[in-house]
All heavy atoms as TSV, in Angstrom:
chain	resi	resn	atom	element	x	y	z
A	1	MET	N	N	3.702	-13.272	3.259
A	1	MET	CA	C	2.944	-12.811	2.076
A	1	MET	C	C	3.892	-11.771	1.414
A	1	MET	O	O	4.301	-10.777	2.239
A	1	MET	CB	C	1.604	-12.309	2.419
A	1	MET	CG	C	0.981	-11.669	1.347
A	1	MET	SD	S	-0.663	-11.022	1.788
A	1	MET	CE	C	-1.333	-10.574	0.112
A	2	THR	N	N	4.212	-11.792	0.222
A	2	THR	CA	C	4.797	-10.724	-0.465
A	2	THR	C	C	3.829	-9.819	-1.277
A	2	THR	O	O	3.031	-10.393	-1.966
A	2	THR	CB	C	5.789	-11.407	-1.488
A	2	THR	OG1	O	6.767	-12.124	-0.816
A	2	THR	CG2	C	6.573	-10.210	-2.357
A	3	ILE	N	N	3.913	-8.582	-1.153
A	3	ILE	CA	C	3.052	-7.664	-1.625
A	3	ILE	C	C	3.641	-7.362	-3.065
A	3	ILE	O	O	4.810	-7.044	-3.141
A	3	ILE	CB	C	2.922	-6.346	-0.821
A	3	ILE	CG1	C	2.591	-6.677	0.618
A	3	ILE	CG2	C	1.972	-5.437	-1.439
A	3	ILE	CD1	C	1.181	-7.419	0.751
A	4	THR	N	N	2.824	-7.282	-4.060
A	4	THR	CA	C	3.150	-6.996	-5.450
A	4	THR	C	C	2.334	-5.832	-6.043
A	4	THR	O	O	1.467	-5.257	-5.285
A	4	THR	CB	C	2.888	-8.193	-6.383
A	4	THR	OG1	O	1.525	-8.453	-6.592
A	4	THR	CG2	C	3.517	-9.550	-5.877
A	5	LYS	N	N	2.607	-5.421	-7.223
A	5	LYS	CA	C	1.949	-4.255	-7.773
A	5	LYS	C	C	0.381	-4.622	-7.971
A	5	LYS	O	O	-0.385	-3.707	-7.927
A	5	LYS	CB	C	2.436	-3.977	-9.052
A	5	LYS	CG	C	3.931	-3.337	-9.121
A	5	LYS	CD	C	4.491	-3.002	-10.481
A	5	LYS	CE	C	5.870	-2.626	-10.397
A	5	LYS	NZ	N	6.431	-2.315	-11.719
A	6	ASP	N	N	0.087	-5.895	-8.015
A	6	ASP	CA	C	-1.303	-6.352	-8.234
A	6	ASP	C	C	-2.064	-6.508	-6.926
A	6	ASP	O	O	-3.238	-6.867	-6.945
A	6	ASP	CB	C	-1.383	-7.621	-9.007
A	6	ASP	CG	C	-0.665	-7.398	-10.436
A	6	ASP	OD1	O	-0.990	-6.351	-11.034
A	6	ASP	OD2	O	-0.102	-8.318	-10.971
A	7	THR	N	N	-1.403	-6.346	-5.804
A	7	THR	CA	C	-2.072	-6.567	-4.535
A	7	THR	C	C	-3.023	-5.359	-4.320
A	7	THR	O	O	-2.694	-4.247	-4.392
A	7	THR	CB	C	-1.058	-6.715	-3.409
A	7	THR	OG1	O	-0.124	-7.615	-3.621
A	7	THR	CG2	C	-1.652	-6.985	-2.011
A	8	ILE	N	N	-4.215	-5.780	-3.748
A	8	ILE	CA	C	-5.177	-4.778	-3.330
A	8	ILE	C	C	-4.741	-4.030	-2.057
A	8	ILE	O	O	-4.497	-4.860	-1.015
A	8	ILE	CB	C	-6.614	-5.448	-3.367
A	8	ILE	CG1	C	-6.931	-6.036	-4.600
A	8	ILE	CG2	C	-7.719	-4.433	-2.857
A	8	ILE	CD1	C	-7.155	-5.184	-5.692
A	9	ILE	N	N	-4.892	-2.735	-2.087
A	9	ILE	CA	C	-4.511	-2.016	-0.859
A	9	ILE	C	C	-5.368	-2.452	0.386
A	9	ILE	O	O	-4.818	-2.509	1.443
A	9	ILE	CB	C	-4.715	-0.486	-1.089
A	9	ILE	CG1	C	-3.541	-0.108	-2.049
A	9	ILE	CG2	C	-4.584	0.279	0.185
A	9	ILE	CD1	C	-3.534	1.441	-2.592
A	10	GLY	N	N	-6.573	-2.631	0.091
A	10	GLY	CA	C	-7.405	-3.170	1.352
A	10	GLY	C	C	-6.976	-4.336	1.889
A	10	GLY	O	O	-6.936	-4.585	3.065
A	11	ASP	N	N	-6.387	-5.246	1.147
A	11	ASP	CA	C	-5.975	-6.596	1.686
A	11	ASP	C	C	-4.663	-6.346	2.389
A	11	ASP	O	O	-4.391	-6.884	3.496
A	11	ASP	CB	C	-5.524	-7.578	0.406
A	11	ASP	CG	C	-6.839	-7.903	-0.423
A	11	ASP	OD1	O	-7.793	-7.785	0.165
A	11	ASP	OD2	O	-6.626	-8.409	-1.549
A	12	ILE	N	N	-3.825	-5.370	1.924
A	12	ILE	CA	C	-2.586	-5.101	2.685
A	12	ILE	C	C	-2.929	-4.503	4.017
A	12	ILE	O	O	-2.359	-4.805	5.069
A	12	ILE	CB	C	-1.791	-4.034	1.980
A	12	ILE	CG1	C	-1.198	-4.640	0.552
A	12	ILE	CG2	C	-0.404	-3.592	2.739
A	12	ILE	CD1	C	-0.707	-3.595	-0.364
A	13	LEU	N	N	-3.818	-3.618	4.009
A	13	LEU	CA	C	-4.207	-3.005	5.278
A	13	LEU	C	C	-4.882	-3.940	6.295
A	13	LEU	O	O	-4.816	-3.858	7.488
A	13	LEU	CB	C	-5.125	-1.749	5.073
A	13	LEU	CG	C	-4.484	-0.551	4.385
A	13	LEU	CD1	C	-5.471	0.509	3.990
A	13	LEU	CD2	C	-3.307	0.017	5.170
A	14	THR	N	N	-5.514	-5.005	5.759
A	14	THR	CA	C	-6.194	-5.933	6.594
A	14	THR	C	C	-5.112	-6.751	7.317
A	14	THR	O	O	-5.180	-7.124	8.346
A	14	THR	CB	C	-7.231	-6.910	5.752
A	14	THR	OG1	O	-8.263	-5.985	5.296
A	14	THR	CG2	C	-7.671	-7.977	6.599
A	15	ILE	N	N	-4.071	-7.215	6.474
A	15	ILE	CA	C	-3.062	-8.149	7.088
A	15	ILE	C	C	-1.997	-7.388	7.747
A	15	ILE	O	O	-1.326	-7.879	8.619
A	15	ILE	CB	C	-2.494	-9.037	5.997
A	15	ILE	CG1	C	-1.754	-8.212	4.994
A	15	ILE	CG2	C	-3.510	-10.016	5.384
A	15	ILE	CD1	C	-0.710	-9.047	4.259
A	16	ALA	N	N	-1.821	-6.069	7.555
A	16	ALA	CA	C	-0.734	-5.323	8.088
A	16	ALA	C	C	-1.213	-3.758	8.275
A	16	ALA	O	O	-0.742	-2.989	7.597
A	16	ALA	CB	C	0.482	-5.400	7.194
A	17	PRO	N	N	-2.084	-3.641	9.176
A	17	PRO	CA	C	-2.652	-2.190	9.384
A	17	PRO	C	C	-1.571	-1.158	9.786
A	17	PRO	O	O	-1.656	-0.091	9.467
A	17	PRO	CB	C	-3.654	-2.441	10.615
A	17	PRO	CG	C	-3.328	-3.723	11.170
A	17	PRO	CD	C	-2.686	-4.589	10.181
A	18	ASP	N	N	-0.349	-1.645	10.128
A	18	ASP	CA	C	0.780	-0.773	10.572
A	18	ASP	C	C	1.280	-0.167	9.272
A	18	ASP	O	O	2.267	0.702	9.496
A	18	ASP	CB	C	1.753	-1.492	11.352
A	18	ASP	CG	C	1.300	-1.932	12.725
A	18	ASP	OD1	O	0.247	-1.384	13.154
A	18	ASP	OD2	O	1.853	-2.725	13.312
A	19	THR	N	N	1.027	-0.623	8.126
A	19	THR	CA	C	1.559	-0.051	6.994
A	19	THR	C	C	0.747	1.107	6.439
A	19	THR	O	O	1.276	1.876	5.582
A	19	THR	CB	C	1.621	-1.078	5.699
A	19	THR	OG1	O	0.153	-1.449	5.436
A	19	THR	CG2	C	2.390	-2.309	6.070
A	20	ALA	N	N	-0.340	1.481	7.101
A	20	ALA	CA	C	-1.098	2.790	6.706
A	20	ALA	C	C	-0.175	3.917	6.612
A	20	ALA	O	O	-0.403	4.793	5.688
A	20	ALA	CB	C	-2.312	2.793	7.704
A	21	PRO	N	N	0.622	4.191	7.572
A	21	PRO	CA	C	1.509	5.496	7.543
A	21	PRO	C	C	2.323	5.595	6.211
A	21	PRO	O	O	2.580	6.601	5.764
A	21	PRO	CB	C	2.432	5.412	8.777
A	21	PRO	CG	C	1.472	4.722	9.649
A	21	PRO	CD	C	0.954	3.526	8.900
A	22	LEU	N	N	2.779	4.399	5.747
A	22	LEU	CA	C	3.501	4.373	4.420
A	22	LEU	C	C	2.633	4.918	3.306
A	22	LEU	O	O	3.131	5.762	2.493
A	22	LEU	CB	C	3.837	2.967	4.056
A	22	LEU	CG	C	5.059	2.382	5.072
A	22	LEU	CD1	C	5.395	0.961	4.776
A	22	LEU	CD2	C	6.241	3.229	5.002
A	23	PHE	N	N	1.309	4.614	3.314
A	23	PHE	CA	C	0.420	4.921	2.184
A	23	PHE	C	C	0.057	6.407	2.417
A	23	PHE	O	O	0.012	7.294	1.475
A	23	PHE	CB	C	-0.832	4.120	2.204
A	23	PHE	CG	C	-0.660	2.773	1.680
A	23	PHE	CD1	C	-0.511	1.688	2.633
A	23	PHE	CD2	C	-0.511	2.490	0.307
A	23	PHE	CE1	C	-0.412	0.416	2.245
A	23	PHE	CE2	C	-0.217	1.241	-0.022
A	23	PHE	CZ	C	-0.064	0.190	0.878
A	24	LEU	N	N	-0.004	6.847	3.763
A	24	LEU	CA	C	-0.446	8.325	4.005
A	24	LEU	C	C	0.770	9.140	3.586
A	24	LEU	O	O	0.647	10.301	3.026
A	24	LEU	CB	C	-0.729	8.429	5.534
A	24	LEU	CG	C	-2.035	7.730	5.997
A	24	LEU	CD1	C	-2.051	7.946	7.467
A	24	LEU	CD2	C	-3.182	8.467	5.345
A	25	SER	N	N	1.924	8.673	3.723
A	25	SER	CA	C	3.278	9.430	3.470
A	25	SER	C	C	3.288	9.757	1.926
A	25	SER	O	O	4.046	10.713	1.661
A	25	SER	CB	C	4.410	8.763	3.966
A	25	SER	OG	O	4.691	7.685	3.107
A	26	ILE	N	N	2.746	8.996	1.153
A	26	ILE	CA	C	2.700	9.241	-0.374
A	26	ILE	C	C	1.558	9.988	-0.865
A	26	ILE	O	O	1.360	10.324	-2.085
A	26	ILE	CB	C	2.916	7.949	-1.151
A	26	ILE	CG1	C	1.768	7.018	-1.128
A	26	ILE	CG2	C	4.280	7.282	-0.784
A	26	ILE	CD1	C	1.617	6.031	-2.210
A	27	GLY	N	N	0.710	10.565	0.153
A	27	GLY	CA	C	-0.309	11.379	-0.265
A	27	GLY	C	C	-1.750	10.591	-0.435
A	27	GLY	O	O	-2.751	11.130	-0.826
A	28	MET	N	N	-1.837	9.320	0.075
A	28	MET	CA	C	-2.975	8.592	-0.079
A	28	MET	C	C	-3.755	8.722	1.355
A	28	MET	O	O	-3.753	7.899	2.229
A	28	MET	CB	C	-2.714	7.080	-0.198
A	28	MET	CG	C	-2.198	6.731	-1.528
A	28	MET	SD	S	-2.149	4.977	-1.856
A	28	MET	CE	C	-3.950	4.498	-1.725
A	29	HIS	N	N	-4.374	9.886	1.427
A	29	HIS	CA	C	-5.082	10.223	2.615
A	29	HIS	C	C	-6.513	9.719	2.645
A	29	HIS	O	O	-7.338	10.060	3.558
A	29	HIS	CB	C	-5.077	11.735	2.780
A	29	HIS	CG	C	-3.738	12.304	2.885
A	29	HIS	ND1	N	-2.960	12.210	4.106
A	29	HIS	CD2	C	-2.901	12.940	2.040
A	29	HIS	CE1	C	-1.729	12.664	3.857
A	29	HIS	NE2	N	-1.793	13.223	2.633
A	30	CYS	N	N	-6.833	9.012	1.768
A	30	CYS	CA	C	-8.333	8.456	1.631
A	30	CYS	C	C	-8.387	6.992	1.867
A	30	CYS	O	O	-9.018	6.278	1.153
A	30	CYS	CB	C	-8.874	8.831	0.324
A	30	CYS	SG	S	-7.876	8.136	-1.159
A	31	LEU	N	N	-7.557	6.545	2.750
A	31	LEU	CA	C	-7.434	4.937	2.958
A	31	LEU	C	C	-8.739	4.474	3.535
A	31	LEU	O	O	-9.126	3.283	3.300
A	31	LEU	CB	C	-6.486	4.700	4.096
A	31	LEU	CG	C	-5.055	4.938	3.567
A	31	LEU	CD1	C	-3.988	4.583	4.653
A	31	LEU	CD2	C	-4.776	4.067	2.317
A	32	GLY	N	N	-9.704	5.211	4.008
A	32	GLY	CA	C	-11.038	4.737	4.520
A	32	GLY	C	C	-12.026	4.653	3.385
A	32	GLY	O	O	-13.014	4.112	3.506
A	33	CYS	N	N	-11.745	5.249	2.232
A	33	CYS	CA	C	-12.601	5.221	1.086
A	33	CYS	C	C	-12.714	3.918	0.482
A	33	CYS	O	O	-11.593	3.335	0.293
A	33	CYS	CB	C	-12.122	6.349	0.089
A	33	CYS	SG	S	-12.973	6.300	-1.499
A	34	PRO	N	N	-13.918	3.349	0.261
A	34	PRO	CA	C	-13.941	1.964	-0.344
A	34	PRO	C	C	-13.247	1.952	-1.733
A	34	PRO	O	O	-12.691	0.874	-2.056
A	34	PRO	CB	C	-15.464	1.847	-0.568
A	34	PRO	CG	C	-16.144	2.779	0.450
A	34	PRO	CD	C	-15.145	3.889	0.559
A	35	ALA	N	N	-13.250	3.094	-2.530
A	35	ALA	CA	C	-12.576	3.048	-3.817
A	35	ALA	C	C	-11.047	2.868	-3.667
A	35	ALA	O	O	-10.502	1.974	-4.334
A	35	ALA	CB	C	-12.803	4.215	-4.535
A	36	SER	N	N	-10.432	3.563	-2.715
A	36	SER	CA	C	-8.974	3.388	-2.546
A	36	SER	C	C	-8.643	2.035	-1.975
A	36	SER	O	O	-7.607	1.575	-2.366
A	36	SER	CB	C	-8.500	4.485	-1.659
A	36	SER	OG	O	-8.801	4.307	-0.286
A	37	ARG	N	N	-9.380	1.509	-1.221
A	37	ARG	CA	C	-9.146	0.241	-0.582
A	37	ARG	C	C	-9.245	-0.909	-1.622
A	37	ARG	O	O	-8.598	-1.966	-1.470
A	37	ARG	CB	C	-10.067	-0.150	0.654
A	37	ARG	CG	C	-9.660	0.883	1.760
A	37	ARG	CD	C	-10.452	0.400	3.112
A	37	ARG	NE	N	-10.243	-1.007	3.480
A	37	ARG	CZ	C	-9.338	-1.222	4.415
A	37	ARG	NH1	N	-8.555	-0.429	5.003
A	37	ARG	NH2	N	-9.161	-2.527	4.794
A	38	GLY	N	N	-9.868	-0.685	-2.716
A	38	GLY	CA	C	-10.187	-1.652	-3.773
A	38	GLY	C	C	-9.008	-1.597	-4.939
A	38	GLY	O	O	-9.124	-2.370	-5.734
A	39	GLU	N	N	-8.242	-0.488	-4.862
A	39	GLU	CA	C	-7.175	-0.314	-5.850
A	39	GLU	C	C	-6.007	-1.168	-5.621
A	39	GLU	O	O	-5.639	-1.555	-4.539
A	39	GLU	CB	C	-6.716	1.163	-5.808
A	39	GLU	CG	C	-7.746	2.159	-6.417
A	39	GLU	CD	C	-7.117	3.549	-6.381
A	39	GLU	OE1	O	-6.146	3.972	-5.515
A	39	GLU	OE2	O	-7.525	4.256	-7.247
A	40	THR	N	N	-5.292	-1.504	-6.685
A	40	THR	CA	C	-4.054	-2.133	-6.635
A	40	THR	C	C	-3.049	-1.182	-6.248
A	40	THR	O	O	-3.094	-0.035	-6.419
A	40	THR	CB	C	-3.734	-2.823	-8.010
A	40	THR	OG1	O	-3.468	-1.822	-8.938
A	40	THR	CG2	C	-4.751	-3.793	-8.496
A	41	VAL	N	N	-1.816	-1.627	-5.700
A	41	VAL	CA	C	-0.784	-0.783	-5.594
A	41	VAL	C	C	-0.333	-0.024	-6.675
A	41	VAL	O	O	-0.044	1.107	-6.620
A	41	VAL	CB	C	0.369	-1.644	-4.846
A	41	VAL	CG1	C	1.702	-0.964	-4.675
A	41	VAL	CG2	C	-0.024	-2.192	-3.542
A	42	GLU	N	N	-0.327	-0.738	-7.857
A	42	GLU	CA	C	0.262	-0.055	-9.074
A	42	GLU	C	C	-0.666	1.015	-9.505
A	42	GLU	O	O	-0.260	2.201	-9.716
A	42	GLU	CB	C	0.243	-0.969	-10.163
A	42	GLU	CG	C	0.791	-0.457	-11.396
A	42	GLU	CD	C	0.904	-1.594	-12.491
A	42	GLU	OE1	O	0.257	-2.462	-12.641
A	42	GLU	OE2	O	2.022	-1.496	-13.290
A	43	LYS	N	N	-1.936	0.822	-9.434
A	43	LYS	CA	C	-2.977	1.939	-9.794
A	43	LYS	C	C	-2.854	3.129	-8.821
A	43	LYS	O	O	-2.829	4.202	-9.284
A	43	LYS	CB	C	-4.426	1.356	-9.849
A	43	LYS	CG	C	-5.451	2.415	-10.290
A	43	LYS	CD	C	-6.704	1.898	-10.677
A	43	LYS	CE	C	-7.564	2.939	-11.160
A	43	LYS	NZ	N	-8.389	2.685	-12.295
A	44	ALA	N	N	-2.743	2.893	-7.587
A	44	ALA	CA	C	-2.615	3.915	-6.619
A	44	ALA	C	C	-1.450	4.726	-6.743
A	44	ALA	O	O	-1.496	5.943	-6.678
A	44	ALA	CB	C	-2.744	3.334	-5.193
A	45	CYS	N	N	-0.354	3.993	-7.008
A	45	CYS	CA	C	1.013	4.782	-7.186
A	45	CYS	C	C	0.870	5.566	-8.562
A	45	CYS	O	O	1.352	6.709	-8.626
A	45	CYS	CB	C	2.084	3.749	-7.449
A	45	CYS	SG	S	2.402	3.093	-5.799
A	46	MET	N	N	0.249	5.277	-9.545
A	46	MET	CA	C	0.022	5.820	-10.760
A	46	MET	C	C	-0.734	7.228	-10.352
A	46	MET	O	O	-0.295	8.284	-10.960
A	46	MET	CB	C	-0.553	4.856	-11.860
A	46	MET	CG	C	-0.843	5.748	-13.057
A	46	MET	SD	S	-1.648	4.665	-14.395
A	46	MET	CE	C	-3.180	4.349	-13.621
A	47	VAL	N	N	-1.775	6.987	-9.765
A	47	VAL	CA	C	-2.667	8.086	-9.500
A	47	VAL	C	C	-1.943	9.273	-8.625
A	47	VAL	O	O	-2.116	10.391	-8.902
A	47	VAL	CB	C	-4.022	7.747	-8.659
A	47	VAL	CG1	C	-4.763	8.867	-8.243
A	47	VAL	CG2	C	-4.848	6.802	-9.736
A	48	HIS	N	N	-1.069	8.754	-7.704
A	48	HIS	CA	C	-0.382	9.668	-6.826
A	48	HIS	C	C	1.068	9.984	-7.240
A	48	HIS	O	O	1.733	10.673	-6.536
A	48	HIS	CB	C	-0.389	9.073	-5.403
A	48	HIS	CG	C	-1.698	8.985	-4.766
A	48	HIS	ND1	N	-2.284	10.110	-4.159
A	48	HIS	CD2	C	-2.662	7.964	-4.744
A	48	HIS	CE1	C	-3.496	9.767	-3.801
A	48	HIS	NE2	N	-3.751	8.533	-4.046
A	49	GLY	N	N	1.419	9.448	-8.522
A	49	GLY	CA	C	2.782	9.929	-9.068
A	49	GLY	C	C	3.808	9.313	-8.208
A	49	GLY	O	O	4.950	9.974	-7.987
A	50	VAL	N	N	3.732	8.145	-7.760
A	50	VAL	CA	C	4.766	7.375	-6.876
A	50	VAL	C	C	5.376	6.230	-7.536
A	50	VAL	O	O	4.629	5.436	-8.188
A	50	VAL	CB	C	4.123	7.035	-5.495
A	50	VAL	CG1	C	5.095	6.168	-4.639
A	50	VAL	CG2	C	3.574	8.379	-4.802
A	51	ASP	N	N	6.617	6.027	-7.419
A	51	ASP	CA	C	7.225	4.871	-7.808
A	51	ASP	C	C	6.684	3.556	-7.159
A	51	ASP	O	O	7.009	3.501	-5.950
A	51	ASP	CB	C	8.809	4.859	-7.826
A	51	ASP	CG	C	9.574	3.777	-8.407
A	51	ASP	OD1	O	8.884	2.656	-8.599
A	51	ASP	OD2	O	10.616	3.999	-8.780
A	52	PRO	N	N	6.101	2.743	-7.858
A	52	PRO	CA	C	5.501	1.497	-7.127
A	52	PRO	C	C	6.473	0.595	-6.615
A	52	PRO	O	O	6.298	-0.066	-5.473
A	52	PRO	CB	C	4.751	0.750	-8.074
A	52	PRO	CG	C	5.088	1.344	-9.505
A	52	PRO	CD	C	5.608	2.624	-9.262
A	53	ASP	N	N	7.747	0.561	-7.215
A	53	ASP	CA	C	8.852	-0.365	-6.664
A	53	ASP	C	C	9.299	0.190	-5.367
A	53	ASP	O	O	9.679	-0.666	-4.387
A	53	ASP	CB	C	9.938	-0.430	-7.715
A	53	ASP	CG	C	9.492	-1.250	-8.990
A	53	ASP	OD1	O	8.637	-2.179	-8.797
A	53	ASP	OD2	O	9.814	-0.912	-10.152
A	54	GLU	N	N	9.465	1.435	-5.219
A	54	GLU	CA	C	9.950	2.074	-3.987
A	54	GLU	C	C	8.873	1.773	-2.817
A	54	GLU	O	O	9.332	1.465	-1.790
A	54	GLU	CB	C	10.115	3.700	-4.159
A	54	GLU	CG	C	11.391	3.951	-4.958
A	54	GLU	CD	C	11.566	5.470	-5.156
A	54	GLU	OE1	O	11.047	6.108	-4.191
A	54	GLU	OE2	O	12.228	5.804	-6.109
A	55	LEU	N	N	7.538	2.024	-3.071
A	55	LEU	CA	C	6.700	1.793	-2.082
A	55	LEU	C	C	6.518	0.314	-1.688
A	55	LEU	O	O	6.506	-0.069	-0.553
A	55	LEU	CB	C	5.264	2.211	-2.531
A	55	LEU	CG	C	4.059	2.101	-1.665
A	55	LEU	CD1	C	4.279	2.766	-0.288
A	55	LEU	CD2	C	2.819	2.419	-2.340
A	56	LEU	N	N	6.595	-0.547	-2.789
A	56	LEU	CA	C	6.600	-2.074	-2.522
A	56	LEU	C	C	7.801	-2.440	-1.552
A	56	LEU	O	O	7.552	-3.320	-0.614
A	56	LEU	CB	C	6.695	-2.811	-3.757
A	56	LEU	CG	C	5.386	-2.819	-4.551
A	56	LEU	CD1	C	5.550	-3.449	-6.029
A	56	LEU	CD2	C	4.270	-3.597	-3.785
A	57	ALA	N	N	8.870	-1.754	-1.833
A	57	ALA	CA	C	10.154	-2.251	-1.024
A	57	ALA	C	C	9.841	-1.794	0.510
A	57	ALA	O	O	10.064	-2.638	1.431
A	57	ALA	CB	C	11.361	-1.424	-1.463
A	58	LYS	N	N	9.252	-0.713	0.752
A	58	LYS	CA	C	8.886	-0.125	2.036
A	58	LYS	C	C	7.892	-0.954	2.717
A	58	LYS	O	O	8.031	-1.390	3.898
A	58	LYS	CB	C	8.471	1.277	1.954
A	58	LYS	CG	C	9.686	2.362	1.719
A	58	LYS	CD	C	9.203	3.755	1.605
A	58	LYS	CE	C	10.212	4.565	1.217
A	58	LYS	NZ	N	9.668	5.854	1.006
A	59	VAL	N	N	6.778	-1.322	1.998
A	59	VAL	CA	C	5.766	-2.171	2.574
A	59	VAL	C	C	6.170	-3.469	2.832
A	59	VAL	O	O	5.877	-4.050	3.944
A	59	VAL	CB	C	4.468	-2.152	1.452
A	59	VAL	CG1	C	3.518	-3.085	1.925
A	59	VAL	CG2	C	3.909	-0.699	1.498
A	60	ASN	N	N	6.860	-4.087	1.965
A	60	ASN	CA	C	7.409	-5.445	2.221
A	60	ASN	C	C	8.334	-5.615	3.310
A	60	ASN	O	O	8.340	-6.441	4.134
A	60	ASN	CB	C	8.006	-6.133	1.013
A	60	ASN	CG	C	6.799	-6.653	-0.041
A	60	ASN	OD1	O	6.053	-7.301	0.438
A	60	ASN	ND2	N	6.895	-6.091	-1.241
A	61	ALA	N	N	9.166	-4.535	3.441
A	61	ALA	CA	C	10.160	-4.465	4.701
A	61	ALA	C	C	9.328	-4.234	5.945
A	61	ALA	O	O	9.726	-4.965	6.949
A	61	ALA	CB	C	11.187	-3.278	4.424
A	62	ALA	N	N	8.376	-3.503	5.902
A	62	ALA	CA	C	7.593	-3.264	7.205
A	62	ALA	C	C	6.946	-4.541	7.550
A	62	ALA	O	O	6.741	-4.993	8.784
A	62	ALA	CB	C	6.546	-2.156	6.917
A	63	ILE	N	N	6.294	-5.311	6.493
A	63	ILE	CA	C	5.566	-6.561	6.803
A	63	ILE	C	C	6.606	-7.604	7.337
A	63	ILE	O	O	6.285	-8.394	8.308
A	63	ILE	CB	C	4.853	-6.977	5.548
A	63	ILE	CG1	C	3.620	-6.060	5.487
A	63	ILE	CG2	C	4.311	-8.413	5.772
A	63	ILE	CD1	C	3.020	-6.316	4.050
A	64	ALA	N	N	7.756	-7.589	6.810
A	64	ALA	CA	C	8.850	-8.602	7.096
A	64	ALA	C	C	9.220	-8.353	8.570
A	64	ALA	O	O	9.476	-9.259	9.415
A	64	ALA	CB	C	9.986	-8.668	6.064
A	65	ALA	N	N	9.335	-7.099	8.993
A	65	ALA	CA	C	9.735	-6.755	10.352
A	65	ALA	C	C	8.640	-7.069	11.297
A	65	ALA	O	O	9.132	-7.337	12.479
A	65	ALA	CB	C	9.935	-5.199	10.413
A	66	GLN	N	N	7.405	-7.209	10.965
A	66	GLN	CA	C	6.464	-7.660	11.861
A	66	GLN	C	C	6.463	-9.131	12.171
A	66	GLN	O	O	5.959	-9.575	13.209
A	66	GLN	CB	C	4.985	-7.253	11.234
A	66	GLN	CG	C	4.690	-5.845	11.098
A	66	GLN	CD	C	3.298	-5.591	10.553
A	66	GLN	OE1	O	2.683	-6.484	9.983
A	66	GLN	NE2	N	2.929	-4.314	10.587
A	67	GLY	N	N	6.834	-9.804	11.085
A	67	GLY	CA	C	6.779	-11.379	11.267
A	67	GLY	C	C	7.808	-11.989	12.016
A	67	GLY	O	O	7.826	-12.911	12.590
């Protein structure tokens, strides 16, 4: 599965819980919050002032390394 800007964070955490530290490292300390788990990667990055392409590269690399 390739993660895109439109992927819901909760879906990512469900299929690849080991990616949680990547989200925590950008300041997303509310991963247990239902609102944050329902956000897209793009929206979360916008709120936290993070480049979504950089985060996507890290998340997709982490998922590829698991598989």
